[in-house]
N, C-alpha and C positions, 0 to 999 in steps of 0.2 A: 788333449783333454786333461785338465787339472782337477784334482779332487782335494779340496781343502777341508780339514777337520779343525773345528774350533775347540777350545779347552772344555767348554761346558758339555758338548756332545761326547767328547772323549771320556770325561769323568762319568757321565751318565751311562754310557755303553759299558764301560769297564765295571762299574758298580753292579749293573744288572747281570753281566756275564759272570762275575765272581760270586754274586749272590746265589746263583744256582748251586754252587758247591756247598753253601751253608745249609741247604735244605736236605737233611739226611734221607728223606723219603725218595727223592729222585735217585740218589746213589744206591740205596739198598734194593730198590725195585728193579728187576731186570727188564729187558725189553719185552713188550707184550706181543710182538709180531712173530716170535719164534714158533715154528710149526714142528711138531715131533716128526722125526724121520729125516729131515734135512739137517744133518749134523755137520756138514762141511762147507756150508754157505756156497758161494759161487766159485767154481774151480777155474773157469776160463770164459772168455767171451769173444765174439766176432762181430764188431760193429760194421755197418755199411751206411750208405747215405739215406736209406729209407727204412732200415730195420736193425734189430739187435738180437743176436742169438747167444744164449747163456747156457753153459754146461754146469751141472751140479750133480750131487750124488744123493739118492734117497735110500735110506736103510729101513726096510719094513720091520715091524716088530714081530718077534716070534722065531 
């Protein structure tokens, strides 16, 4: 399988990708999916053929 990239699509993709850095609102705004209490993200995981088990840490307020 060969994947060919022409010059026009390379320039267009590069311009759009680098243009995201020029918009300060995207960089200044943090991710909106963070839930209070899950401060350590995913600690470990155990994938299988039909499921995925994730370990994380939740710190309750108080």
